[in-house]
C-alpha positions, -999 to +999 in steps of 0.1 A: +000+000+000+013+034-009+025+055+020+007+086+007-021+073-016-037+097-041-072+095-055-076+100-092-101+123-108-133+102-105-170+105-114-190+111-082-227+107-084-252+109-055-275+079-053-306+079-030-308+046-011-334+038+016-339+074+025-302+082+026-276+093+001-247+072-011-221+083-036-212+062-066-175+064-076-167+054-111-136+054-133-143+081-159-118+065-183-135+032-181-103+013-173-122-003-144-159-011-146-163-014-109-185+011-091-180+018-054-209+030-033-196+052-005-212+069+025-207+106+030-179+101+056-161+077+033-162+103+005-146+128+029-119+103+037-113+097-001-111+134-006-082+136+019-062+111-002-044+138-022-010+123-023+004+145+005-010+127+036-001+094+052-030+073+064-022+084+099-025+121+088-058+113+070-071+098+102-060+130+122-075+154+096-108+135+094-110+137+132-103+175+131-130+181+106-157+158+120-149+150+156-152+113+148-122+089+152-120+063+125-101+031+131-069+027+110-084-006+096-114+013+082-092+037+063-070+009+051-100-010+038-113+020+019-078+025+003-077-012-006-111-009-024-101+022-042-069+005-053-086-026-066-110-004-085-081+014-101-092+047-087-059+056-071-031+073-091-005+047-086+017+022-105-011-004-107-034+021-124-007+033-148+001-002-159-037-008-166-039+025-184-008+017-206-024-016-215-057+000-224-040+027-245-020+001-265-052-020-271-071+010-283-044+021-307-045-013-323-082-011-330-090+000-366-126+009-355-138+026-325-167+004-312-200+018-301-199+024-263-236+034-257-254+009-278-278-012-257-278+014-229-283+050-241-299+038-274-311+004-288-285-019-302-310-034-327-309-014-360-347-014-366-355-005-330-328+023-331-343+038-363-378+038-347-364+052-315-349+082-334-379+087-356-402+090-326-384+122-315-394+140-347-431+133-341-431+139-303-456+164-290-429+191-289-410+177-319-404+195-352-423+169-374-408+145-398-382+158-423-398+168-456-382+177-490-350+196-494-354+233-484-318+243-488-297+245-520-265+235-502-255+216-471-257+234-438-225+250-427-229+245-389-252+225-367-252+228-329-268+198-312-268+183-277-248+153-266-270+145-236-287+111-232-310+107-262-340+098-240-336+132-222-327+154-251-339+135-282-365+162-292-338+189-293-316+166-314-346+162-338-350+200-342-313+202-353-313+171-375-346+179-393-327+209-408-298+186-417-321+162-434-337+189-455-304+200-470-281+181-494-256+158-478-221+174-476-188+157-486-181+150-449-191+161-414-165+175-390-178+166-356-165+188-328-172+170-296-162+178-260-134+161-241-151+153-208-118+140-193-085+159-188-062+160-219-027+173-226-038+192-256-069+213-263-079+195-295-079+157-300-084+138-332-086+101-341-083+084-375-104+055-363-137+047-380-168+048-358-191+017-355-227+018-344-256-006-349-263+013-382-229+005-397-194+020-398-189+057-404-156+062-422-132+088-409-116+109-436-079+106-429-070+129-458-088+158-442-072+150-408-037+148-425-042+182-441-054+196-408-025+182-389+000+196-415-014+231-408-016+227-370+017+229-350+005+208-321-001+170-320-038+163-327-033+127-317-015+130-284-046+122-265-064+099-290-073+075-261-098+102-250-121+090-278-124+055-264-152+063-239-163+098-251-199+099-261-202+133-278-190+121-312-208+088-311-243+102-306-240+125-336-227+096-358-259+076-350-281+105-362-261+110-393-262+073-403-299+073-396-305+102-420-279+095-447-267+059-444-230+059-452-212+091-440-177+103-438-167+121-406-138+139-389-140+133-352-123+159-330-127+165-292-123+200-278-111+206-242-120+235-220-098+265-219-117+291-200-095+286-169-064+295-190-076+330-197-075+362-177-107+383-173-117+400-206-091+380-226-102+364-259-096+327-265-076+337-296-049+348-271-041+311-266-017+296-291-035+263-294-069+279-300-055+305-325-036+278-344-065+254-345-089+280-358-065+290-385-057+254-395-094+244-395-104+275-416-076+268-441-084+231-444-120+238-450-112+263-477-087+240-494-111+210-492-131+224-521-163+205-514-191+213-489-184+204-453-208+206-424-195+213-389-213+198-360-208+211-325-218+183-301-224+203-269-246+208-238-252+240-219-257+245-182-250+219-155-266+230-122-279+215-089-269+192-061-250+168-083-227+196-092-223+210-057-250+237-059-281+243-038-313+224-047-332+236-077-361+260-076-384+273-103-366+306-101-333+289-107-346+271-138-360+304-151-326+321-146-308+292-163-331+294-193-327+332-196-289+329-195-288+299-218-309+317-244-287+348-243-257+325-251-276+307-279-287+339-295-251+352-296-241+319-311-268+322-338-256+358-345-221+344-352-206+363-323-180+339-310-163+363-286-195+378-274-209+343-266-177+333-248-176+366-229-210+359-213-196+328-197-161+341-190-175+372-171-190+348-145-161+323-147-185+299-163-206+296-132-232+275-149-206+250-162-215+254-198-195+228-217-205+241-252-180+270-255-148+253-268-164+235-298-188+264-305-161+290-303-137+274-328-166+265-352-178+301-353-143+315-357-134+290-384-165+299-404-159+336-398-191+347-380-218+328-397-254+337-389-280+310-380-312+303-361-320+290-326-343+260-333-350+246-298-340+248-261-345+221-235-339+214-198-336+179-183-341+174-146-321+147-129-332+124-101-361+139-083-354+174-096-321+179-076-301+188-107-305+199-143-286+198-176-297+222-204-291+221-241-301+237-274-302+234-312-288+260-336-284+256-374-265+278-398-273+274-435 
């Protein structure tokens, strides 16, 4: 056992059980599939495992904070469980991570992660599942004939669970379906886990129950040639990331065989001083320039898809319980952001979030920002806005749909 054990970054989700709350700890990288259910005191102990304290010091600090003395055996048992679940930052985890990275690199196709859980794994059932969102009471109706002369330039769609945000997806994809198919779709997802670089690509094709979407390696090669940073340094982040996969399912449903360019965008708001533009960051500025130049040189229509959600608020995220007033405030702020996006105002949309230090935890801004800057202030339309309450209304995730012809 390490003298000073350190907890990794983990997913922590409150779970109501028998009138009490437990906390589910999961490995966000999916290296381990084990889920630990911990009490509130156990979570506090785990939070003290920061790599600077011995177990004795953890015991002392826990007593100082709570007035309760834990036995050394209790702390050791918790550390053992965390270690076996690969939730500690130690040599055992690093060996498992290295093995997983090697295995992923050898895969020619990125397999579907969410089939059978977030959406049906049977192709016919999946098609019916998606079609139902178009005809839901607040849906946009089934796609009709083509209303556009050329493919859309940009689509902003959610990446929330389809059962929770499917209608908003449908509002975005109805517009996509009523336009000609582009030569390829550049999907700008969100990196939900820490990465070394701000932008992460993969050359792997994406498999879903509807077939295999081919990744256009020529576009990626041209993009990398123009971009001075390594787009593939964090390729492993694509292994479990859902934000690209969910868009691929919709595209295959509408068009059958599609060509894609999968790129994840990491957050950068914390790297900027107040009132500073993201273009002050070398990686952002270089990626925008490289993407713009590659789109121009490509010579055939390309549709950008920003796969994003908006606010994350409530007890799950460390906030006070939701109230109707909170939901109204979130909707008003989200709609202000979406309207600036529809106006093509990349810096104005980002400034709304940066002024409050992204208090609402909007994950949309990296992908949306670089898309708007690469297309040089395109103008579009807000199609839909949604809020999805979690649990018994303790937390909420919000999302929207914007399309740019």
